[in-house]
N, C-alpha and C positions, 0 to 999 in steps of 0.2 A: 504493500500500500504506500509506504513511504517513498519507494522508488518511482511509483506512478505519479505521485504528487510532485516530486523533484523534477521528473521528466516534463511534466506540464508547465512548471514554472520556467524551466530552461527554454522550452519552446516559445513561451510568451515573450521572453527577453529577446530571443533571436528575431522574432517577427517584428517587435517594436524597433529593434536596432536597424533592421532592413528598411522599415518604413522611414525611420529618421534619415538614413543614408539616401533614400530615394528623394525625400523632400529637400535635403541639402543639395543633391544633384540638380534638382529642378531650379533651386535658387541660383546656383552657379551658372546654369544655362541661361536663365533670364538675365543674369547680370552681364553675361557676355554680349547678349543682344542689345543691352542698353548702352554699349559703347557708341559715343556720338561723334559724328564727322566734325572735323576742325576746318575753319575757313579763315583766310587771312583778312586783316583789317581793311585793306583796300577793297577787297571783294565785298565785304560787309558794307562799307561806305557807298560803293556803287549801287548795291541792291537797295539801299535806303535813299538813293538819288541825292547823295551828299558828296562833299569833297573833303579829303583829309587836309585840314589846315595846319595842324601841328602833329608831329610824331617824334617821340623820344622813348628812352627806356622807362621813363616815369609815367608818361601819359600819351594818349592818342586822342585828338579832337577832330570830330566831323562837324561840318556846318552845311546847311542847305535847306531851302524851303522854310526859312524862319525858325529852324530848330538847330539845337546844338547837342551833340552827344559827346560825353567825356568818358574815356576808358582809362582806368588806373590799375595796371596789372599788379603792382606791389601791394597796394592797399586792398585789392580784390573787391572793387566796387565800380559801379557804372552810374553816371549822372546824365539826366536828360533835362535840357533847358534849366541848368543850374539847380536842379532838385535831385535828391538821392533817388535812384531808380531801382537798385538792387545789387546783389553780389555778382561779380563777373564769372566766377566759377573756373573751370579748368582752362588753362592756356598752354600754348606750346610755341616755341620759336623754331621756325624752319627756314634755313638759308638766310638767317638774319631778319626774318619777317615774323611779327607777332601773329599767331593764329588763335582764334577764340572758338567757343562752341557754336555750332550752326543754329541752335535753338534761340540764341540771342537775337538773331535777325527777326524772327517772328514776334518775339516779345516786344522789341523796340517798335517794330512796325505797327503792332496793335495799339500801343500807346499813342503814336504819332497820328494814326488815322482816326483814333477816337472810337474804335469799335467796342470799347468797354466804358463803363461810367467813370473810370479813373483817368480820363484824358487830361494830359497836362497842359497842352497848348493847342487849341482848335485851329485847324487849317482853314481859314476863310479866304476865299479868293478876293483880292482887292479890286475895287472898282477902277477900271482903267481910266487914266487921265490923259486927255488929248495932248500929244507932244508935237511940237513943230518939226517939220522935216529938216534934218540937218544935212548941209552940204559937206561932203567929205573934204577934209583938209588936204590941200595939195600945195602946201607952201614950201616945198623943198627948194624951190627956186634954182634948181640946177646945181645945188651944193654937191660936192663929190664925197661919197662915202666909200671907203675901201672895206669890203667884206672878205675876211680871210678864213677859208675853210681849213682848219688845222690838219697837219700830216698829209698823207696822200702818196700814191705810187708805191715805192719800195718801203715807205714808212707807214705801217698800218695804225700806229698809235696804240691805244689800249684795246684789249680784246675781251669781250664778255665770255662768261662760262660756256655759252652756247655757240661761240665762234663768230660773233657779230663784231665787225671792226669799227673802231672809232672814226677812222677816215671816211667811212661810208655815211654815218649819221651826220658828221660835220658838214659834208658836202650837201646832203639832202636839205639840211636846215639852212645852210648858207644860200642855196639856190632859192628857197622859199622867201628868205629875208630880202634878197635882191629883187625878186618880183614885187613884193609888197612896197619896198621903198621907191622903186621906179614909178609905181602907180601914185605915189605921194609927191612926185615932182623932183626926186633926187636923181643925180647922176651916180650910178653905182659901178665901181670897178671891182671885180673879183680877182683875188690872187691866183685862184685856180677854179675852173668850172668843169673839170674832169678829174679822173684818177691819175694825177701826175704829182711828182715830187718837186717842191719849190724850196730852196734854201731860205732859212730864217731871215738872213740879211736882205735877200731879194724881196721878200714879202714886205718888209718895212720900206725898202727903196721904191716899191710900186706906189706906195702912198705919197712919198716925197715927190716923185716924178709927176704925179697927177695933182699936186697941190691939194691934197685931200683935207677936208674939214674934220674928218673923223676916221679912225681905224678901229674896226671891230673884229676880233678873232674868235672863232667858234671852236669849242673843244668839248670833250666828255672826259670825266675823271675816272680814276681807278685806285683801289686801295687793297692791301692784303687782308683787311678786316671787312668781310662781306656785309656786315650790318651798317657800315657807314653809308650815309646817303645825303642827298641835297645838292643844290646848285650853288656856285660861288661866282662873284664878279671881281676880277682882279684889275688892279691898276699898278703902275710902276711905283717904286718906293719914293717917298716924298712927293706925292702927286699934287698938281695944282688944283685950283677950285673947279676948273672945267672938267677935269677927269673925275673928280669926286662927284660932281653934279651928274655927269653922264652915267657913271656906275650906279648911282642911287636911282636915277630914272629907270634904268633897265632892271635893277633889282626889284623895284616896286611893281613893275609890270610882270616880271617873272613869277612873283608870288601867286599870281592869278592862275598859274598852270596847275597848281596842286602839288608841285614839287617843293620841298622844304628849302628855305633860304639859309645858307651858311654865312651870308653877309658879304660885305665888301672887304677885300683883302689886298695886301700889297706883296709884290714879288718882283724878282729881277729877270723876268722873262724878256728875251732879247727883242721880240717884236714890240714890246711895250717900251723898253729903254731906247730903242733906235728910232721909233716913230717921232716925227716932227710935229704931229698934231695930237689932240686928245685921243687916247687909245685905251681900250679895255679888252680883256680876255675873259670870255665867259665859259666856265665849266658847267655844262647843262645838267649834269647828274653823274652818278657812278655806274659805269658798266660792270663793275665788280659786285654791285648789289643786284640780286635776282630781279626784284620788282622794277627798279629803275632801268635795268638793261632792257627788259621787255617793253617798258614805256617808251624809251628812246628809239626803239626799233619800230614802234607804231606810227604810221603815217599821220593819223589824227593828232597825236601828241606832238610830232615834229612840227606840224602846222601851227599848233597852239603855242609852241615855244617860239617859232619864227614870228608869229603875230605879236607876242609879248616883247621880243627884242626890238622889232620894228617900231612898236608903240612907244617903247622907252626912248628910242632915237628921236621920234617925232616930238615927244614931250620935251626933250632936251632943247629942241629948237623952237619951243613955244607953241607947238601944235595942240590940237584938242585932244 
């Protein structure tokens, strides 16, 4: 009798243990299914129809449509329109770019569109105000601008991880700038309009021979640290007020592209030192940065950068 009772008790323990293992297995299985896709912050901003206006290790700021989103990875929180929105949750850095959980997109979008009673800022379409038709500024007056597409020919410049050459993007953007400036009434001379190599001294001499009013050199940057990003506007050391004004005008317009500004800098680049007129060298972004390399290869972004640089030049001369 005792043996029968003992056998029954042991059987019950085994059955309960098996059931517990089965439940544990189910929980583990459901946990693996709960793994969430990660998306980079630029993709998130684009899906929200916003632009990345600031990005650093400490914070990422999106703006657009009257709304502002602030992501703070180290503090693990998200702000929407200067109000606490919630925790950020899991993050991951891939190729120097911050990635966040994909569900954050739907959560922010829900608040912005106001599909819940907790809408933070309603999106009300403004009543359009009649605007006078503006005549395009064409006050270049034949002033000569030298547009220098950096590198070329045997000198490829920086090379992105996917094999995209700096000399190519430099030329593409320089050609677009040239077209825009000519439409504004400027006389534009390019140091090169094809994939050829031009010595640095000759580039500066082209400006001198043509009595140029301005020398603008187009480049893309590179760095051993792939997370470094942003554009810079360089002037020669101990610049005069004209060079500072030109650099600042271009910097202001370039911030509208969504690429982070690293500000105005000074350097001993020969094309800047040898130029007899106000001269700047623009590093449009980092080819060593995965996101910026893809952006610089994109034709729409190239046109946006060209428009910004041409706009800065127009503003320097007092245009609209």
